[in-house]
C-alpha positions as CSV (number, residue, x, y, z in Angstrom):
1,X,127.3,8.3,114.6
2,X,131.1,8.2,114.0
3,X,134.4,8.1,115.6
4,X,136.3,11.2,114.3
5,X,139.9,11.8,113.7
6,X,141.7,13.6,116.6
7,X,143.5,16.9,115.6
8,X,147.2,16.7,117.0
9,X,148.4,19.8,118.7
10,X,150.5,20.9,115.6
11,X,147.0,21.5,114.2
12,X,146.8,25.6,114.0
13,X,142.7,24.8,114.3
14,X,143.4,24.0,117.9
15,X,144.8,27.5,118.4
16,X,141.6,29.2,117.5
17,X,138.5,30.0,119.8
18,X,135.2,28.4,119.1
19,X,132.0,29.9,118.7
20,X,128.8,30.1,121.0
21,X,126.2,27.5,120.3
22,X,122.8,29.3,119.8
23,X,120.5,26.6,118.9
24,X,120.7,23.1,119.9
25,X,119.6,21.3,116.5
26,X,120.4,17.9,115.1
27,X,123.8,19.2,114.0
28,X,124.6,20.0,117.3
29,X,123.2,16.6,118.7
30,X,125.4,14.6,116.4
31,X,128.4,16.2,117.2
32,X,127.8,15.4,120.7
33,X,127.3,11.8,119.8
34,X,130.6,12.1,117.7
35,X,132.5,13.5,120.6
36,X,131.1,10.6,123.2
37,X,131.9,7.8,120.3
38,X,135.3,9.2,119.8
39,X,136.0,9.6,123.7
40,X,134.9,6.5,124.3
41,X,137.1,4.8,121.3
42,X,140.2,6.1,123.4
43,X,141.6,6.3,126.8
44,X,141.1,10.0,128.0
45,X,138.7,11.6,130.0
46,X,137.4,14.6,128.1
47,X,137.0,15.7,124.6
48,X,136.3,19.2,123.4
49,X,134.5,19.9,119.9
50,X,138.0,22.0,118.4
51,X,139.8,18.6,119.0
52,X,137.6,16.6,116.1
53,X,138.0,19.8,113.9
54,X,134.9,21.7,114.9
55,X,135.0,25.1,116.4
56,X,132.1,25.1,118.7
57,X,131.8,25.0,122.6
58,X,131.1,21.9,123.5
59,X,132.8,19.6,125.3
60,X,132.0,16.1,127.3
61,X,134.1,14.5,130.2
62,X,133.8,11.1,131.8
63,X,135.8,10.2,134.6
64,X,134.5,6.5,134.1
65,X,133.7,6.4,137.9
66,X,130.2,5.1,137.2
67,X,128.5,8.7,137.1
68,X,126.9,10.2,133.9
69,X,129.3,12.2,131.7
70,X,129.2,15.7,132.1
71,X,128.4,17.2,128.7
72,X,128.7,21.2,128.4
73,X,127.7,23.5,125.8
74,X,128.9,27.3,126.2
75,X,130.7,26.5,129.6
76,X,131.9,29.3,131.4
77,X,134.0,29.1,134.6
78,X,132.4,31.6,136.8
79,X,134.4,30.7,140.0
80,X,138.1,29.1,140.9
81,X,139.2,28.2,144.2
82,X,142.4,27.5,145.5
83,X,145.1,25.7,143.1
84,X,147.2,22.6,142.8
85,X,149.8,21.2,140.3
86,X,149.7,18.0,138.7
87,X,150.3,16.1,135.6
88,X,148.2,16.4,132.9
89,X,147.5,14.7,129.3
90,X,145.5,15.5,126.2
91,X,144.7,13.1,123.4
92,X,145.5,15.9,121.0
93,X,149.1,15.5,122.2
94,X,149.7,11.7,122.9
95,X,152.9,10.3,124.6
96,X,153.6,13.5,126.4
97,X,151.9,14.4,130.4
98,X,153.0,18.1,131.6
99,X,152.8,19.6,134.8
100,X,149.9,22.2,135.1
101,X,148.5,24.3,137.7
102,X,145.0,24.4,138.2
103,X,142.4,25.4,140.4
104,X,141.4,22.4,143.5
105,X,137.7,23.7,142.8
106,X,135.6,25.5,139.7
107,X,132.2,26.2,139.5
108,X,130.6,26.3,136.0
109,X,127.8,27.4,134.2
110,X,126.6,26.3,130.9
111,X,123.9,24.4,128.9
112,X,123.0,20.8,128.9
113,X,122.3,19.2,125.7
114,X,118.5,19.3,126.1
115,X,119.4,23.2,126.3
116,X,118.9,23.6,129.9
117,X,121.3,26.1,132.0
118,X,122.9,24.3,134.8
119,X,125.8,24.9,137.1
120,X,128.2,22.6,138.4
121,X,130.9,22.2,140.7
122,X,133.7,20.4,141.0
123,X,136.7,19.2,142.9
124,X,140.1,17.6,141.9
125,X,140.2,15.5,138.6
126,X,137.0,17.1,137.3
127,X,137.5,20.6,138.1
128,X,140.9,19.8,136.2
129,X,139.2,18.4,133.3
130,X,136.6,21.1,133.1
131,X,139.7,23.9,132.5
132,X,141.5,21.9,130.3
133,X,138.7,21.3,128.0
134,X,137.4,25.0,128.4
135,X,140.5,25.9,127.6
136,X,140.4,24.0,124.3
137,X,137.5,25.8,123.6
138,X,139.5,29.0,123.9
139,X,142.2,28.0,122.0
140,X,144.6,26.9,124.6
141,X,146.5,23.7,124.9
142,X,147.8,22.7,128.2
143,X,151.5,22.7,126.9
144,X,151.2,26.3,126.3
145,X,150.8,26.7,130.4
146,X,152.5,23.5,131.4
147,X,155.5,24.5,133.6
148,X,157.4,21.4,132.6
149,X,156.6,18.5,129.6
150,X,157.3,14.9,130.0
151,X,157.4,12.1,127.2
152,X,156.3,9.1,128.6
153,X,158.2,5.6,128.1
154,X,156.8,3.2,125.8
155,X,156.4,-0.2,127.4
156,X,158.6,-2.5,126.1
157,X,157.2,-5.2,123.8
158,X,157.9,-8.9,125.2
159,X,159.6,-10.8,122.3
160,X,158.8,-14.3,122.4
Protein backbone atom coordinates (compact mmCIF):
# COMPACT_ATOMS: atom_id res chain seq x y z
CA UNK A 1 0.00 0.00 0.00
CA UNK A 2 1.68 3.29 1.02
CA UNK A 3 3.76 5.21 3.48
CA UNK A 4 1.72 8.33 4.20
CA UNK A 5 2.79 11.73 5.40
CA UNK A 6 2.37 12.14 9.15
CA UNK A 7 0.55 15.34 10.09
CA UNK A 8 2.33 17.59 12.56
CA UNK A 9 0.85 19.01 15.76
CA UNK A 10 -0.04 22.36 14.18
CA UNK A 11 -2.50 20.69 11.76
CA UNK A 12 -6.06 21.39 12.98
CA UNK A 13 -7.30 18.03 11.67
CA UNK A 14 -5.52 16.44 14.65
CA UNK A 15 -7.85 18.38 16.98
CA UNK A 16 -10.99 16.79 15.53
CA UNK A 17 -12.80 13.72 16.83
CA UNK A 18 -12.70 10.65 14.58
CA UNK A 19 -15.75 8.77 13.30
CA UNK A 20 -16.61 5.18 14.19
CA UNK A 21 -15.94 2.51 11.62
CA UNK A 22 -19.20 0.81 10.76
CA UNK A 23 -17.99 -1.70 8.17
CA UNK A 24 -14.61 -3.28 7.47
CA UNK A 25 -14.38 -2.85 3.73
CA UNK A 26 -11.43 -2.59 1.34
CA UNK A 27 -10.93 1.09 2.18
CA UNK A 28 -10.56 0.26 5.89
CA UNK A 29 -8.21 -2.65 5.18
CA UNK A 30 -6.11 -0.38 2.95
CA UNK A 31 -6.06 2.26 5.72
CA UNK A 32 -4.81 -0.36 8.20
CA UNK A 33 -2.05 -1.39 5.79
CA UNK A 34 -1.08 2.27 5.28
CA UNK A 35 -0.91 2.71 9.07
CA UNK A 36 1.42 -0.31 9.28
CA UNK A 37 3.60 0.88 6.39
CA UNK A 38 3.83 4.40 7.82
CA UNK A 39 4.56 3.25 11.37
CA UNK A 40 7.30 0.87 10.27
CA UNK A 41 8.90 3.55 8.09
CA UNK A 42 9.45 5.60 11.27
CA UNK A 43 10.58 4.87 14.78
CA UNK A 44 7.39 5.24 16.81
CA UNK A 45 5.44 2.54 18.63
CA UNK A 46 1.96 3.66 17.64
CA UNK A 47 0.04 5.50 14.97
CA UNK A 48 -3.61 6.57 14.75
CA UNK A 49 -5.54 7.23 11.55
CA UNK A 50 -5.91 11.00 12.18
CA UNK A 51 -2.12 11.29 12.13
CA UNK A 52 -2.21 10.36 8.45
CA UNK A 53 -5.19 12.59 7.73
CA UNK A 54 -8.05 10.10 8.10
CA UNK A 55 -10.70 10.77 10.75
CA UNK A 56 -11.58 7.14 11.45
CA UNK A 57 -11.30 5.37 14.80
CA UNK A 58 -8.42 2.97 14.21
CA UNK A 59 -4.87 2.71 15.47
CA UNK A 60 -1.89 0.36 15.44
CA UNK A 61 0.59 -0.19 18.25
CA UNK A 62 3.74 -2.26 17.93
CA UNK A 63 6.20 -2.23 20.82
CA UNK A 64 8.57 -4.16 18.52
CA UNK A 65 9.13 -6.78 21.16
CA UNK A 66 8.34 -9.80 19.01
CA UNK A 67 4.61 -9.79 19.74
CA UNK A 68 1.99 -9.16 17.09
CA UNK A 69 0.99 -5.51 16.70
CA UNK A 70 -2.27 -4.41 18.28
CA UNK A 71 -4.72 -3.10 15.70
CA UNK A 72 -7.89 -1.72 17.20
CA UNK A 73 -10.95 -0.25 15.52
CA UNK A 74 -13.45 1.77 17.55
CA UNK A 75 -11.45 1.35 20.76
CA UNK A 76 -13.02 2.22 24.07
CA UNK A 77 -11.08 2.23 27.31
CA UNK A 78 -13.43 0.63 29.83
CA UNK A 79 -11.13 0.55 32.86
CA UNK A 80 -8.14 2.53 34.13
CA UNK A 81 -6.12 1.38 37.12
CA UNK A 82 -3.49 3.38 38.96
CA UNK A 83 -1.38 6.12 37.44
CA UNK A 84 2.19 7.14 36.83
CA UNK A 85 4.06 9.92 35.10
CA UNK A 86 6.58 9.24 32.36
CA UNK A 87 8.06 10.82 29.26
CA UNK A 88 6.04 10.48 26.10
CA UNK A 89 6.73 11.39 22.49
CA UNK A 90 4.69 11.51 19.30
CA UNK A 91 5.38 11.10 15.61
CA UNK A 92 3.25 14.22 15.06
CA UNK A 93 5.48 16.28 17.37
CA UNK A 94 9.02 15.23 16.45
CA UNK A 95 11.92 16.50 18.49
CA UNK A 96 9.94 16.87 21.72
CA UNK A 97 8.83 14.78 24.68
CA UNK A 98 6.57 15.57 27.59
CA UNK A 99 5.81 14.40 31.11
CA UNK A 100 2.34 12.84 30.98
CA UNK A 101 0.37 11.07 33.71
CA UNK A 102 -1.31 7.90 32.42
CA UNK A 103 -2.88 4.81 33.98
CA UNK A 104 -0.59 1.92 34.94
CA UNK A 105 -3.13 -0.52 33.54
CA UNK A 106 -6.03 -0.25 31.11
CA UNK A 107 -8.70 -2.53 29.78
CA UNK A 108 -9.81 -1.62 26.28
CA UNK A 109 -12.42 -3.09 24.00
CA UNK A 110 -12.81 -2.73 20.25
CA UNK A 111 -12.74 -4.63 16.98
CA UNK A 112 -9.79 -6.29 15.34
CA UNK A 113 -9.21 -6.06 11.59
CA UNK A 114 -11.31 -9.22 11.08
CA UNK A 115 -14.34 -7.57 12.69
CA UNK A 116 -14.18 -9.60 15.91
CA UNK A 117 -14.91 -7.79 19.18
CA UNK A 118 -11.91 -8.10 21.48
CA UNK A 119 -11.02 -7.02 24.98
CA UNK A 120 -7.39 -6.33 25.79
CA UNK A 121 -5.64 -5.71 29.11
CA UNK A 122 -2.39 -3.75 29.04
CA UNK A 123 0.25 -2.63 31.51
CA UNK A 124 3.04 -0.05 31.41
CA UNK A 125 4.17 1.12 27.99
CA UNK A 126 1.35 -0.70 26.17
CA UNK A 127 -1.25 0.92 28.45
CA UNK A 128 0.39 4.31 27.85
CA UNK A 129 0.38 3.76 24.08
CA UNK A 130 -3.30 2.71 24.06
CA UNK A 131 -4.24 5.88 25.97
CA UNK A 132 -2.06 8.04 23.68
CA UNK A 133 -3.54 6.62 20.47
CA UNK A 134 -7.10 6.69 21.81
CA UNK A 135 -6.55 10.36 22.67
CA UNK A 136 -5.58 10.96 19.02
CA UNK A 137 -8.96 9.54 17.98
CA UNK A 138 -10.64 12.06 20.29
CA UNK A 139 -8.61 15.03 19.01
CA UNK A 140 -6.35 15.21 22.08
CA UNK A 141 -2.58 15.54 21.71
CA UNK A 142 -0.20 14.60 24.50
CA UNK A 143 1.16 18.15 24.67
CA UNK A 144 -2.36 19.28 25.63
CA UNK A 145 -2.14 17.24 28.84
CA UNK A 146 1.63 17.17 29.49
CA UNK A 147 2.90 18.64 32.74
CA UNK A 148 6.11 19.75 31.03
CA UNK A 149 7.49 19.63 27.45
CA UNK A 150 11.16 19.03 26.62
CA UNK A 151 13.00 19.79 23.40
CA UNK A 152 15.21 16.82 22.58
CA UNK A 153 18.87 17.50 21.97
CA UNK A 154 20.18 16.84 18.50
CA UNK A 155 23.22 14.61 18.28
CA UNK A 156 26.23 16.61 17.10
CA UNK A 157 27.39 15.68 13.62
CA UNK A 158 31.02 14.64 13.55
CA UNK A 159 33.02 16.51 10.97
CA UNK A 160 35.70 14.66 9.06
